[in-house]
All heavy atoms as TSV, in Angstrom:
chain	resi	resn	atom	element	x	y	z
A	1	MET	N	N	98.938	123.375	121.286
A	1	MET	CA	C	100.155	124.144	121.112
A	1	MET	C	C	99.792	125.536	120.608
A	1	MET	O	O	99.014	125.692	119.692
A	1	MET	CB	C	101.076	123.442	120.116
A	1	MET	CG	C	102.350	124.211	119.890
A	1	MET	SD	S	103.651	123.347	118.997
A	1	MET	CE	C	102.852	122.804	117.522
A	2	SER	N	N	100.359	126.534	121.220
A	2	SER	CA	C	100.094	127.915	120.846
A	2	SER	C	C	100.974	128.318	119.670
A	2	SER	O	O	102.179	128.134	119.697
A	2	SER	CB	C	100.377	128.824	122.045
A	2	SER	OG	O	100.210	130.157	121.665
A	3	ALA	N	N	100.366	128.877	118.635
A	3	ALA	CA	C	101.116	129.256	117.438
A	3	ALA	C	C	101.972	130.498	117.668
A	3	ALA	O	O	102.962	130.698	116.973
A	3	ALA	CB	C	100.150	129.501	116.289
A	4	ASN	N	N	101.632	131.322	118.651
A	4	ASN	CA	C	102.379	132.561	118.844
A	4	ASN	C	C	103.529	132.423	119.841
A	4	ASN	O	O	104.314	133.337	120.000
A	4	ASN	CB	C	101.443	133.694	119.273
A	4	ASN	CG	C	100.735	133.397	120.583
A	4	ASN	OD1	O	100.913	132.342	121.158
A	4	ASN	ND2	N	99.930	134.331	121.025
A	5	LYS	N	N	103.657	131.289	120.513
A	5	LYS	CA	C	104.753	131.092	121.451
A	5	LYS	C	C	105.600	129.920	120.972
A	5	LYS	O	O	105.127	128.786	120.907
A	5	LYS	CB	C	104.206	130.801	122.853
A	5	LYS	CG	C	105.291	130.688	123.891
A	5	LYS	CD	C	104.705	130.491	125.265
A	5	LYS	CE	C	105.818	130.413	126.291
A	5	LYS	NZ	N	105.280	130.207	127.636
A	6	GLN	N	N	106.839	130.204	120.611
A	6	GLN	CA	C	107.714	129.165	120.087
A	6	GLN	C	C	108.936	129.016	120.971
A	6	GLN	O	O	109.370	129.970	121.619
A	6	GLN	CB	C	108.129	129.494	118.654
A	6	GLN	CG	C	106.943	129.542	117.714
A	6	GLN	CD	C	107.358	129.775	116.281
A	6	GLN	OE1	O	108.525	129.923	115.962
A	6	GLN	NE2	N	106.386	129.809	115.402
A	7	VAL	N	N	109.479	127.818	120.985
A	7	VAL	CA	C	110.658	127.506	121.772
A	7	VAL	C	C	111.688	126.885	120.841
A	7	VAL	O	O	111.359	126.021	120.032
A	7	VAL	CB	C	110.307	126.509	122.904
A	7	VAL	CG1	C	111.542	126.111	123.671
A	7	VAL	CG2	C	109.251	127.091	123.817
A	8	ALA	N	N	112.924	127.302	120.943
A	8	ALA	CA	C	113.993	126.730	120.134
A	8	ALA	C	C	114.549	125.498	120.831
A	8	ALA	O	O	114.671	125.463	122.049
A	8	ALA	CB	C	115.106	127.756	119.932
A	9	ILE	N	N	114.872	124.473	120.045
A	9	ILE	CA	C	115.505	123.283	120.585
A	9	ILE	C	C	116.772	123.003	119.790
A	9	ILE	O	O	116.897	123.401	118.642
A	9	ILE	CB	C	114.564	122.060	120.569
A	9	ILE	CG1	C	114.112	121.736	119.151
A	9	ILE	CG2	C	113.373	122.281	121.478
A	9	ILE	CD1	C	113.334	120.450	119.037
A	10	ASN	N	N	117.697	122.310	120.416
A	10	ASN	CA	C	118.944	121.962	119.767
A	10	ASN	C	C	119.222	120.498	120.066
A	10	ASN	O	O	119.052	120.049	121.196
A	10	ASN	CB	C	120.071	122.850	120.301
A	10	ASN	CG	C	121.377	122.589	119.608
A	10	ASN	OD1	O	121.441	121.950	118.570
A	10	ASN	ND2	N	122.446	123.075	120.199
A	11	THR	N	N	119.625	119.741	119.076
A	11	THR	CA	C	119.898	118.323	119.280
A	11	THR	C	C	120.954	117.840	118.300
A	11	THR	O	O	121.281	118.530	117.342
A	11	THR	CB	C	118.603	117.496	119.133
A	11	THR	OG1	O	118.849	116.165	119.550
A	11	THR	CG2	C	118.089	117.504	117.712
A	12	ARG	N	N	121.467	116.680	118.560
A	12	ARG	CA	C	122.409	116.023	117.656
A	12	ARG	C	C	121.811	114.695	117.213
A	12	ARG	O	O	121.155	114.016	117.989
A	12	ARG	CB	C	123.744	115.772	118.348
A	12	ARG	CG	C	124.485	117.033	118.673
A	12	ARG	CD	C	125.842	116.689	119.296
A	12	ARG	NE	N	126.563	117.899	119.613
A	12	ARG	CZ	C	127.375	118.544	118.778
A	12	ARG	NH1	N	127.559	118.081	117.569
A	12	ARG	NH2	N	127.994	119.634	119.150
A	13	ILE	N	N	122.048	114.355	115.954
A	13	ILE	CA	C	121.632	113.057	115.435
A	13	ILE	C	C	122.820	112.427	114.733
A	13	ILE	O	O	123.762	113.121	114.335
A	13	ILE	CB	C	120.420	113.170	114.472
A	13	ILE	CG1	C	120.740	114.064	113.269
A	13	ILE	CG2	C	119.192	113.681	115.204
A	13	ILE	CD1	C	119.662	114.068	112.203
A	14	ASP	N	N	122.763	111.114	114.564
A	14	ASP	CA	C	123.876	110.438	113.896
A	14	ASP	C	C	123.878	110.780	112.405
A	14	ASP	O	O	122.863	111.203	111.839
A	14	ASP	CB	C	123.796	108.925	114.125
A	14	ASP	CG	C	122.533	108.321	113.555
A	14	ASP	OD1	O	122.522	108.005	112.349
A	14	ASP	OD2	O	121.556	108.190	114.301
A	15	SER	N	N	125.013	110.625	111.788
A	15	SER	CA	C	125.181	111.049	110.394
A	15	SER	C	C	124.301	110.258	109.435
A	15	SER	O	O	123.833	110.805	108.431
A	15	SER	CB	C	126.643	110.970	109.968
A	15	SER	OG	O	127.129	109.654	110.083
A	16	ASP	N	N	124.036	108.980	109.727
A	16	ASP	CA	C	123.154	108.200	108.858
A	16	ASP	C	C	121.729	108.775	108.865
A	16	ASP	O	O	121.102	108.895	107.814
A	16	ASP	CB	C	123.117	106.737	109.299
A	16	ASP	CG	C	124.436	106.017	109.030
A	16	ASP	OD1	O	125.239	106.497	108.204
A	16	ASP	OD2	O	124.655	104.962	109.658
A	17	SER	N	N	121.249	109.127	110.052
A	17	SER	CA	C	119.913	109.732	110.150
A	17	SER	C	C	119.876	111.074	109.432
A	17	SER	O	O	118.888	111.416	108.776
A	17	SER	CB	C	119.510	109.917	111.614
A	17	SER	OG	O	119.385	108.668	112.245
A	18	TYR	N	N	120.961	111.836	109.539
A	18	TYR	CA	C	121.026	113.130	108.861
A	18	TYR	C	C	120.980	112.958	107.341
A	18	TYR	O	O	120.310	113.734	106.644
A	18	TYR	CB	C	122.278	113.905	109.259
A	18	TYR	CG	C	122.364	115.224	108.556
A	18	TYR	CD1	C	121.587	116.301	108.965
A	18	TYR	CD2	C	123.191	115.396	107.442
A	18	TYR	CE1	C	121.640	117.513	108.297
A	18	TYR	CE2	C	123.245	116.603	106.779
A	18	TYR	CZ	C	122.469	117.654	107.200
A	18	TYR	OH	O	122.517	118.847	106.528
A	19	GLU	N	N	121.656	111.941	106.832
A	19	GLU	CA	C	121.640	111.693	105.384
A	19	GLU	C	C	120.222	111.383	104.907
A	19	GLU	O	O	119.779	111.877	103.872
A	19	GLU	CB	C	122.590	110.549	105.024
A	19	GLU	CG	C	124.049	110.889	105.203
A	19	GLU	CD	C	124.510	112.043	104.324
A	19	GLU	OE1	O	124.079	112.128	103.154
A	19	GLU	OE2	O	125.305	112.866	104.817
A	20	ILE	N	N	119.507	110.575	105.685
A	20	ILE	CA	C	118.120	110.254	105.341
A	20	ILE	C	C	117.257	111.511	105.422
A	20	ILE	O	O	116.452	111.784	104.524
A	20	ILE	CB	C	117.569	109.152	106.266
A	20	ILE	CG1	C	118.326	107.842	106.027
A	20	ILE	CG2	C	116.064	108.965	106.068
A	20	ILE	CD1	C	118.084	106.784	107.080
A	21	LEU	N	N	117.436	112.278	106.477
A	21	LEU	CA	C	116.700	113.520	106.657
A	21	LEU	C	C	116.939	114.468	105.480
A	21	LEU	O	O	115.998	115.049	104.931
A	21	LEU	CB	C	117.103	114.186	107.965
A	21	LEU	CG	C	116.465	115.514	108.327
A	21	LEU	CD1	C	114.974	115.349	108.560
A	21	LEU	CD2	C	117.128	116.094	109.559
A	22	SER	N	N	118.176	114.604	105.083
A	22	SER	CA	C	118.515	115.482	103.951
A	22	SER	C	C	117.857	115.005	102.669
A	22	SER	O	O	117.369	115.811	101.873
A	22	SER	CB	C	120.028	115.537	103.766
A	22	SER	OG	O	120.636	116.150	104.852
A	23	ARG	N	N	117.833	113.701	102.473
A	23	ARG	CA	C	117.215	113.137	101.267
A	23	ARG	C	C	115.705	113.407	101.273
A	23	ARG	O	O	115.134	113.781	100.253
A	23	ARG	CB	C	117.497	111.637	101.209
A	23	ARG	CG	C	117.096	110.996	99.938
A	23	ARG	CD	C	118.111	111.311	98.844
A	23	ARG	NE	N	117.697	110.650	97.632
A	23	ARG	CZ	C	117.444	111.281	96.500
A	23	ARG	NH1	N	117.638	112.578	96.408
A	23	ARG	NH2	N	117.057	110.625	95.452
A	24	VAL	N	N	115.077	113.211	102.413
A	24	VAL	CA	C	113.637	113.483	102.515
A	24	VAL	C	C	113.361	114.959	102.231
A	24	VAL	O	O	112.413	115.300	101.514
A	24	VAL	CB	C	113.082	113.066	103.897
A	24	VAL	CG1	C	111.645	113.535	104.076
A	24	VAL	CG2	C	113.176	111.558	104.083
A	25	CYS	N	N	114.202	115.841	102.766
A	25	CYS	CA	C	114.022	117.281	102.513
A	25	CYS	C	C	114.160	117.602	101.033
A	25	CYS	O	O	113.405	118.416	100.494
A	25	CYS	CB	C	115.042	118.087	103.324
A	25	CYS	SG	S	114.682	118.128	105.075
A	26	GLU	N	N	115.110	116.968	100.386
A	26	GLU	CA	C	115.313	117.191	98.952
A	26	GLU	C	C	114.092	116.738	98.153
A	26	GLU	O	O	113.610	117.448	97.266
A	26	GLU	CB	C	116.551	116.411	98.498
A	26	GLU	CG	C	116.889	116.569	97.048
A	26	GLU	CD	C	118.096	115.729	96.667
A	26	GLU	OE1	O	119.065	115.681	97.458
A	26	GLU	OE2	O	118.059	115.118	95.587
A	27	ILE	N	N	113.562	115.581	98.497
A	27	ILE	CA	C	112.424	115.017	97.766
A	27	ILE	C	C	111.142	115.795	98.038
A	27	ILE	O	O	110.355	116.046	97.125
A	27	ILE	CB	C	112.251	113.526	98.129
A	27	ILE	CG1	C	113.422	112.731	97.532
A	27	ILE	CG2	C	110.920	112.975	97.633
A	27	ILE	CD1	C	113.548	111.320	98.060
A	28	THR	N	N	110.924	116.193	99.283
A	28	THR	CA	C	109.679	116.878	99.642
A	28	THR	C	C	109.755	118.391	99.464
A	28	THR	O	O	108.754	119.081	99.610
A	28	THR	CB	C	109.299	116.578	101.104
A	28	THR	OG1	O	110.340	117.042	101.962
A	28	THR	CG2	C	109.067	115.095	101.318
A	29	ASN	N	N	110.952	118.890	99.185
A	29	ASN	CA	C	111.175	120.323	99.014
A	29	ASN	C	C	110.841	121.104	100.283
A	29	ASN	O	O	110.296	122.200	100.226
A	29	ASN	CB	C	110.392	120.854	97.820
A	29	ASN	CG	C	110.977	122.139	97.284
A	29	ASN	OD1	O	112.172	122.386	97.410
A	29	ASN	ND2	N	110.143	122.969	96.692
A	30	LYS	N	N	111.159	120.492	101.439
A	30	LYS	CA	C	110.957	121.129	102.738
A	30	LYS	C	C	112.306	121.492	103.325
A	30	LYS	O	O	113.311	120.848	103.043
A	30	LYS	CB	C	110.301	120.161	103.728
A	30	LYS	CG	C	108.832	120.034	103.638
A	30	LYS	CD	C	108.352	119.171	104.795
A	30	LYS	CE	C	106.859	119.129	104.876
A	30	LYS	NZ	N	106.405	118.284	105.979
A	31	SER	N	N	112.306	122.484	104.188
A	31	SER	CA	C	113.517	122.788	104.943
A	31	SER	C	C	113.660	121.755	106.062
A	31	SER	O	O	112.680	121.133	106.475
A	31	SER	CB	C	113.445	124.192	105.547
A	31	SER	OG	O	112.454	124.230	106.563
A	32	ILE	N	N	114.878	121.586	106.548
A	32	ILE	CA	C	115.096	120.675	107.668
A	32	ILE	C	C	114.292	121.152	108.877
A	32	ILE	O	O	113.708	120.345	109.602
A	32	ILE	CB	C	116.597	120.539	107.990
A	32	ILE	CG1	C	117.274	119.720	106.888
A	32	ILE	CG2	C	116.814	119.900	109.345
A	32	ILE	CD1	C	118.756	119.523	107.051
A	33	THR	N	N	114.222	122.454	109.072
A	33	THR	CA	C	113.455	123.006	110.186
A	33	THR	C	C	111.987	122.589	110.105
A	33	THR	O	O	111.400	122.140	111.093
A	33	THR	CB	C	113.566	124.543	110.213
A	33	THR	OG1	O	114.937	124.898	110.316
A	33	THR	CG2	C	112.782	125.141	111.357
A	34	ALA	N	N	111.391	122.722	108.936
A	34	ALA	CA	C	109.982	122.362	108.760
A	34	ALA	C	C	109.771	120.864	108.963
A	34	ALA	O	O	108.802	120.450	109.610
A	34	ALA	CB	C	109.493	122.777	107.380
A	35	LEU	N	N	110.684	120.066	108.428
A	35	LEU	CA	C	110.552	118.623	108.569
A	35	LEU	C	C	110.675	118.178	110.027
A	35	LEU	O	O	109.887	117.358	110.508
A	35	LEU	CB	C	111.597	117.910	107.709
A	35	LEU	CG	C	111.394	116.413	107.576
A	35	LEU	CD1	C	110.179	116.119	106.725
A	35	LEU	CD2	C	112.616	115.776	106.971
A	36	ILE	N	N	111.634	118.735	110.738
A	36	ILE	CA	C	111.809	118.379	112.151
A	36	ILE	C	C	110.602	118.838	112.975
A	36	ILE	O	O	110.117	118.107	113.837
A	36	ILE	CB	C	113.128	118.940	112.707
A	36	ILE	CG1	C	114.302	118.186	112.078
A	36	ILE	CG2	C	113.168	118.856	114.224
A	36	ILE	CD1	C	115.653	118.756	112.385
A	37	LYS	N	N	110.099	120.035	112.692
A	37	LYS	CA	C	108.913	120.525	113.398
A	37	LYS	C	C	107.745	119.568	113.196
A	37	LYS	O	O	107.091	119.152	114.156
A	37	LYS	CB	C	108.536	121.921	112.922
A	37	LYS	CG	C	107.310	122.497	113.647
A	37	LYS	CD	C	106.837	123.769	113.009
A	37	LYS	CE	C	105.912	123.441	111.971
A	37	LYS	NZ	N	104.837	123.746	111.386
A	38	ASP	N	N	107.506	119.161	111.941
A	38	ASP	CA	C	106.424	118.220	111.658
A	38	ASP	C	C	106.659	116.882	112.356
A	38	ASP	O	O	105.727	116.286	112.889
A	38	ASP	CB	C	106.301	117.985	110.145
A	38	ASP	CG	C	105.766	119.185	109.395
A	38	ASP	OD1	O	105.206	120.109	110.030
A	38	ASP	OD2	O	105.904	119.199	108.155
A	39	ALA	N	N	107.913	116.416	112.374
A	39	ALA	CA	C	108.230	115.133	113.002
A	39	ALA	C	C	107.997	115.162	114.503
A	39	ALA	O	O	107.468	114.201	115.077
A	39	ALA	CB	C	109.683	114.755	112.693
A	40	VAL	N	N	108.377	116.244	115.147
A	40	VAL	CA	C	108.174	116.357	116.596
A	40	VAL	C	C	106.682	116.379	116.922
A	40	VAL	O	O	106.234	115.706	117.856
A	40	VAL	CB	C	108.888	117.609	117.152
A	40	VAL	CG1	C	108.467	117.900	118.578
A	40	VAL	CG2	C	110.400	117.450	117.052
A	41	ILE	N	N	105.903	117.111	116.152
A	41	ILE	CA	C	104.457	117.168	116.360
A	41	ILE	C	C	103.847	115.775	116.175
A	41	ILE	O	O	103.035	115.314	116.992
A	41	ILE	CB	C	103.804	118.198	115.421
A	41	ILE	CG1	C	104.220	119.608	115.837
A	41	ILE	CG2	C	102.281	118.049	115.397
A	41	ILE	CD1	C	103.880	120.676	114.820
A	42	GLU	N	N	104.249	115.092	115.108
A	42	GLU	CA	C	103.742	113.748	114.820
A	42	GLU	C	C	104.102	112.779	115.949
A	42	GLU	O	O	103.263	112.027	116.441
A	42	GLU	CB	C	104.337	113.243	113.495
A	42	GLU	CG	C	103.830	111.904	113.044
A	42	GLU	CD	C	102.532	111.987	112.268
A	42	GLU	OE1	O	102.201	113.068	111.753
A	42	GLU	OE2	O	101.844	110.963	112.190
A	43	TYR	N	N	105.349	112.804	116.374
A	43	TYR	CA	C	105.825	111.904	117.422
A	43	TYR	C	C	105.078	112.150	118.732
A	43	TYR	O	O	104.611	111.203	119.377
A	43	TYR	CB	C	107.329	112.084	117.622
A	43	TYR	CG	C	107.927	111.137	118.623
A	43	TYR	CD1	C	108.337	109.876	118.241
A	43	TYR	CD2	C	108.074	111.513	119.962
A	43	TYR	CE1	C	108.889	108.995	119.165
A	43	TYR	CE2	C	108.616	110.635	120.881
A	43	TYR	CZ	C	109.027	109.383	120.483
A	43	TYR	OH	O	109.563	108.523	121.407
A	44	ALA	N	N	104.961	113.404	119.115
A	44	ALA	CA	C	104.268	113.737	120.358
A	44	ALA	C	C	102.816	113.274	120.314
A	44	ALA	O	O	102.285	112.763	121.305
A	44	ALA	CB	C	104.343	115.239	120.625
A	45	GLU	N	N	102.172	113.421	119.183
A	45	GLU	CA	C	100.785	112.980	119.033
A	45	GLU	C	C	100.693	111.463	119.157
A	45	GLU	O	O	99.804	110.937	119.830
A	45	GLU	CB	C	100.214	113.443	117.690
A	45	GLU	CG	C	98.802	112.997	117.419
A	45	GLU	CD	C	97.770	113.511	118.423
A	45	GLU	OE1	O	97.965	114.598	118.999
A	45	GLU	OE2	O	96.763	112.813	118.651
A	46	LEU	N	N	101.618	110.743	118.537
A	46	LEU	CA	C	101.596	109.283	118.599
A	46	LEU	C	C	101.887	108.755	120.002
A	46	LEU	O	O	101.343	107.732	120.413
A	46	LEU	CB	C	102.588	108.687	117.604
A	46	LEU	CG	C	102.181	108.800	116.132
A	46	LEU	CD1	C	103.330	108.398	115.226
A	46	LEU	CD2	C	100.956	107.953	115.852
A	47	VAL	N	N	102.750	109.437	120.735
A	47	VAL	CA	C	103.031	109.041	122.114
A	47	VAL	C	C	101.771	109.179	122.957
A	47	VAL	O	O	101.437	108.296	123.754
A	47	VAL	CB	C	104.186	109.880	122.706
A	47	VAL	CG1	C	104.276	109.713	124.210
A	47	VAL	CG2	C	105.504	109.510	122.047
A	48	GLN	N	N	101.070	110.272	122.768
A	48	GLN	CA	C	99.871	110.536	123.553
A	48	GLN	C	C	98.678	109.687	123.110
A	48	GLN	O	O	97.826	109.345	123.924
A	48	GLN	CB	C	99.493	112.013	123.449
A	48	GLN	CG	C	100.531	112.935	124.060
A	48	GLN	CD	C	100.168	114.376	123.818
A	48	GLN	OE1	O	99.080	114.814	124.174
A	48	GLN	NE2	N	101.085	115.113	123.216
A	49	ASN	N	N	98.626	109.389	121.822
A	49	ASN	CA	C	97.489	108.648	121.281
A	49	ASN	C	C	97.984	107.714	120.170
A	49	ASN	O	O	97.991	108.092	119.002
A	49	ASN	CB	C	96.443	109.628	120.742
A	49	ASN	CG	C	95.212	108.919	120.224
A	49	ASN	OD1	O	95.068	107.707	120.353
A	49	ASN	ND2	N	94.330	109.671	119.609
A	50	PRO	N	N	98.388	106.487	120.528
A	50	PRO	CA	C	98.947	105.558	119.537
A	50	PRO	C	C	97.997	105.235	118.376
A	50	PRO	O	O	98.451	104.817	117.312
A	50	PRO	CB	C	99.234	104.293	120.353
A	50	PRO	CG	C	99.313	104.740	121.751
A	50	PRO	CD	C	98.412	105.929	121.874
A	51	LYS	N	N	96.711	105.453	118.562
A	51	LYS	CA	C	95.737	105.157	117.504
A	51	LYS	C	C	95.450	106.369	116.617
A	51	LYS	O	O	94.584	106.300	115.752
A	51	LYS	CB	C	94.441	104.639	118.123
A	51	LYS	CG	C	94.619	103.306	118.819
A	51	LYS	CD	C	93.320	102.834	119.410
A	51	LYS	CE	C	93.550	101.509	120.135
A	51	LYS	NZ	N	92.324	101.001	120.745
A	52	SER	N	N	96.170	107.461	116.833
A	52	SER	CA	C	95.899	108.661	116.042
A	52	SER	C	C	96.273	108.435	114.581
A	52	SER	O	O	97.127	107.625	114.254
A	52	SER	CB	C	96.649	109.863	116.609
A	52	SER	OG	O	98.038	109.687	116.459
A	53	LYS	N	N	95.579	109.163	113.728
A	53	LYS	CA	C	95.832	109.076	112.290
A	53	LYS	C	C	97.057	109.912	111.939
A	53	LYS	O	O	97.348	110.908	112.603
A	53	LYS	CB	C	94.625	109.595	111.511
A	53	LYS	CG	C	93.391	108.741	111.674
A	53	LYS	CD	C	92.251	109.295	110.845
A	53	LYS	CE	C	91.023	108.436	111.002
A	53	LYS	NZ	N	89.893	108.929	110.215
A	54	PRO	N	N	97.754	109.551	110.858
A	54	PRO	CA	C	98.900	110.361	110.429
A	54	PRO	C	C	98.459	111.786	110.084
A	54	PRO	O	O	97.361	112.002	109.574
A	54	PRO	CB	C	99.397	109.650	109.171
A	54	PRO	CG	C	98.796	108.293	109.208
A	54	PRO	CD	C	97.529	108.404	110.002
A	55	THR	N	N	99.326	112.746	110.361
A	55	THR	CA	C	99.021	114.135	110.025
A	55	THR	C	C	99.034	114.320	108.515
A	55	THR	O	O	99.592	113.503	107.776
A	55	THR	CB	C	100.044	115.085	110.652
A	55	THR	OG1	O	101.339	114.765	110.120
A	55	THR	CG2	C	100.056	114.999	112.162
A	56	LYS	N	N	98.431	115.402	108.070
A	56	LYS	CA	C	98.447	115.721	106.634
A	56	LYS	C	C	99.887	115.890	106.143
A	56	LYS	O	O	100.225	115.452	105.045
A	56	LYS	CB	C	97.650	116.999	106.353
A	56	LYS	CG	C	96.193	116.897	106.655
A	56	LYS	CD	C	95.475	116.071	105.622
A	56	LYS	CE	C	93.982	116.131	105.907
A	56	LYS	NZ	N	93.271	115.020	105.323
A	57	ALA	N	N	100.729	116.506	106.975
A	57	ALA	CA	C	102.130	116.711	106.575
A	57	ALA	C	C	102.816	115.382	106.301
A	57	ALA	O	O	103.517	115.233	105.295
A	57	ALA	CB	C	102.879	117.483	107.657
A	58	LEU	N	N	102.608	114.396	107.165
A	58	LEU	CA	C	103.219	113.084	106.958
A	58	LEU	C	C	102.650	112.413	105.719
A	58	LEU	O	O	103.398	111.829	104.924
A	58	LEU	CB	C	103.013	112.197	108.186
A	58	LEU	CG	C	103.557	110.770	108.056
A	58	LEU	CD1	C	105.067	110.787	107.815
A	58	LEU	CD2	C	103.225	109.964	109.286
A	59	GLN	N	N	101.358	112.497	105.521
A	59	GLN	CA	C	100.743	111.887	104.345
A	59	GLN	C	C	101.286	112.491	103.056
A	59	GLN	O	O	101.562	111.774	102.086
A	59	GLN	CB	C	99.228	112.036	104.413
A	59	GLN	CG	C	98.598	111.217	105.519
A	59	GLN	CD	C	97.107	111.492	105.661
A	59	GLN	OE1	O	96.520	112.255	104.900
A	59	GLN	NE2	N	96.494	110.880	106.655
A	60	ILE	N	N	101.458	113.797	103.032
A	60	ILE	CA	C	101.996	114.471	101.845
A	60	ILE	C	C	103.444	114.051	101.602
A	60	ILE	O	O	103.835	113.752	100.473
A	60	ILE	CB	C	101.870	116.002	101.991
A	60	ILE	CG1	C	100.395	116.395	101.934
A	60	ILE	CG2	C	102.689	116.730	100.925
A	60	ILE	CD1	C	100.116	117.825	102.356
A	61	ASP	N	N	104.230	113.988	102.683
A	61	ASP	CA	C	105.630	113.574	102.539
A	61	ASP	C	C	105.741	112.123	102.071
A	61	ASP	O	O	106.587	111.797	101.236
A	61	ASP	CB	C	106.385	113.766	103.850
A	61	ASP	CG	C	106.561	115.235	104.208
A	61	ASP	OD1	O	106.288	116.105	103.353
A	61	ASP	OD2	O	106.967	115.511	105.355
A	62	GLN	N	N	104.875	111.262	102.575
A	62	GLN	CA	C	104.877	109.868	102.121
A	62	GLN	C	C	104.502	109.786	100.646
A	62	GLN	O	O	105.085	108.995	99.897
A	62	GLN	CB	C	103.900	109.027	102.957
A	62	GLN	CG	C	104.384	108.771	104.355
A	62	GLN	CD	C	103.345	108.083	105.221
A	62	GLN	OE1	O	102.138	108.308	105.082
A	62	GLN	NE2	N	103.813	107.254	106.136
A	63	PHE	N	N	103.556	110.599	100.220
A	63	PHE	CA	C	103.158	110.627	98.815
A	63	PHE	C	C	104.325	111.087	97.939
A	63	PHE	O	O	104.621	110.471	96.915
A	63	PHE	CB	C	101.948	111.555	98.638
A	63	PHE	CG	C	101.457	111.644	97.225
A	63	PHE	CD1	C	100.746	110.599	96.660
A	63	PHE	CD2	C	101.708	112.773	96.464
A	63	PHE	CE1	C	100.286	110.674	95.341
A	63	PHE	CE2	C	101.254	112.861	95.158
A	63	PHE	CZ	C	100.550	111.812	94.591
A	64	ALA	N	N	105.007	112.157	98.359
A	64	ALA	CA	C	106.155	112.667	97.593
A	64	ALA	C	C	107.258	111.616	97.521
A	64	ALA	O	O	107.872	111.422	96.464
A	64	ALA	CB	C	106.684	113.957	98.234
A	65	TRP	N	N	107.514	110.941	98.636
A	65	TRP	CA	C	108.544	109.893	98.654
A	65	TRP	C	C	108.167	108.766	97.680
A	65	TRP	O	O	108.999	108.269	96.933
A	65	TRP	CB	C	108.705	109.353	100.072
A	65	TRP	CG	C	109.797	108.356	100.205
A	65	TRP	CD1	C	109.699	107.000	100.099
A	65	TRP	CD2	C	111.181	108.628	100.446
A	65	TRP	NE1	N	110.923	106.414	100.271
A	65	TRP	CE2	C	111.850	107.394	100.492
A	65	TRP	CE3	C	111.902	109.794	100.652
A	65	TRP	CZ2	C	113.215	107.294	100.719
A	65	TRP	CZ3	C	113.263	109.696	100.885
A	65	TRP	CH2	C	113.900	108.456	100.904
A	66	GLY	N	N	106.893	108.378	97.686
A	66	GLY	CA	C	106.419	107.339	96.785
A	66	GLY	C	C	106.553	107.738	95.326
A	66	GLY	O	O	106.960	106.930	94.492
A	67	LEU	N	N	106.227	108.989	95.005
A	67	LEU	CA	C	106.394	109.456	93.635
A	67	LEU	C	C	107.854	109.408	93.216
A	67	LEU	O	O	108.178	109.008	92.091
A	67	LEU	CB	C	105.874	110.903	93.491
A	67	LEU	CG	C	104.375	111.088	93.497
A	67	LEU	CD1	C	104.042	112.572	93.428
A	67	LEU	CD2	C	103.728	110.354	92.351
A	68	HIS	N	N	108.735	109.808	94.102
A	68	HIS	CA	C	110.163	109.796	93.806
A	68	HIS	C	C	110.643	108.367	93.536
A	68	HIS	O	O	111.384	108.129	92.589
A	68	HIS	CB	C	110.950	110.409	94.963
A	68	HIS	CG	C	112.422	110.346	94.773
A	68	HIS	ND1	N	113.071	111.172	93.875
A	68	HIS	CD2	C	113.351	109.548	95.311
A	68	HIS	CE1	C	114.359	110.879	93.898
A	68	HIS	NE2	N	114.556	109.894	94.768
A	69	ARG	N	N	110.217	107.431	94.352
A	69	ARG	CA	C	110.623	106.034	94.160
A	69	ARG	C	C	110.112	105.502	92.829
A	69	ARG	O	O	110.824	104.810	92.131
A	69	ARG	CB	C	110.102	105.180	95.312
A	69	ARG	CG	C	110.833	105.445	96.608
A	69	ARG	CD	C	110.457	104.490	97.667
A	69	ARG	NE	N	110.747	103.147	97.182
A	69	ARG	CZ	C	110.555	102.052	97.879
A	69	ARG	NH1	N	110.062	102.127	99.077
A	69	ARG	NH2	N	110.826	100.858	97.383
A	70	LYS	N	N	108.873	105.835	92.483
A	70	LYS	CA	C	108.311	105.374	91.204
A	70	LYS	C	C	109.093	105.949	90.036
A	70	LYS	O	O	109.348	105.271	89.050
A	70	LYS	CB	C	106.838	105.742	91.091
A	70	LYS	CG	C	105.934	104.913	91.979
A	70	LYS	CD	C	104.495	105.353	91.859
A	70	LYS	CE	C	103.637	104.583	92.848
A	70	LYS	NZ	N	102.241	105.054	92.819
A	71	ASP	N	N	109.490	107.225	90.143
A	71	ASP	CA	C	110.267	107.860	89.073
A	71	ASP	C	C	111.629	107.193	88.904
A	71	ASP	O	O	112.136	107.081	87.798
A	71	ASP	CB	C	110.480	109.348	89.357
A	71	ASP	CG	C	109.217	110.169	89.136
A	71	ASP	OD1	O	108.267	109.644	88.513
A	71	ASP	OD2	O	109.179	111.317	89.582
A	72	ASN	N	N	112.226	106.746	89.991
A	72	ASN	CA	C	113.546	106.107	89.929
A	72	ASN	C	C	113.484	104.669	89.447
A	72	ASN	O	O	114.496	104.135	89.010
A	72	ASN	CB	C	114.241	106.176	91.292
A	72	ASN	CG	C	114.758	107.558	91.587
A	72	ASN	OD1	O	114.940	108.370	90.692
A	72	ASN	ND2	N	114.993	107.842	92.850
A	73	ILE	N	N	112.324	104.037	89.519
A	73	ILE	CA	C	112.178	102.659	89.075
A	73	ILE	C	C	112.113	102.592	87.555
A	73	ILE	O	O	112.591	101.655	86.946
A	73	ILE	CB	C	110.932	102.003	89.709
A	73	ILE	CG1	C	111.164	101.839	91.214
A	73	ILE	CG2	C	110.617	100.659	89.081
A	73	ILE	CD1	C	109.941	101.345	91.982
A	74	LYS	N	N	111.552	103.608	86.930
A	74	LYS	CA	C	111.382	103.619	85.464
A	74	LYS	C	C	112.696	103.646	84.751
A	74	LYS	O	O	113.684	104.068	85.084
A	74	LYS	CB	C	110.530	104.806	85.041
A	74	LYS	CG	C	109.124	104.690	85.538
A	74	LYS	CD	C	108.326	105.889	85.114
A	74	LYS	CE	C	106.928	105.793	85.678
A	74	LYS	NZ	N	106.110	106.909	85.339
């Protein structure tokens, strides 16, 4: 993917998915745009190579989500 050529996309998602997306953005301190960009890249990579390792972005977001859950359990 070329970093200097970008394409805008527009889509609709159901409200339940949006609520989850918003919560993840709040916990990871990412914009929805950044999160969706990372998700599309991750998904496309997994489609092409099901054995691929998770991206650093996904690993960081999973770590942040885990920290948040641990904080709420206490």
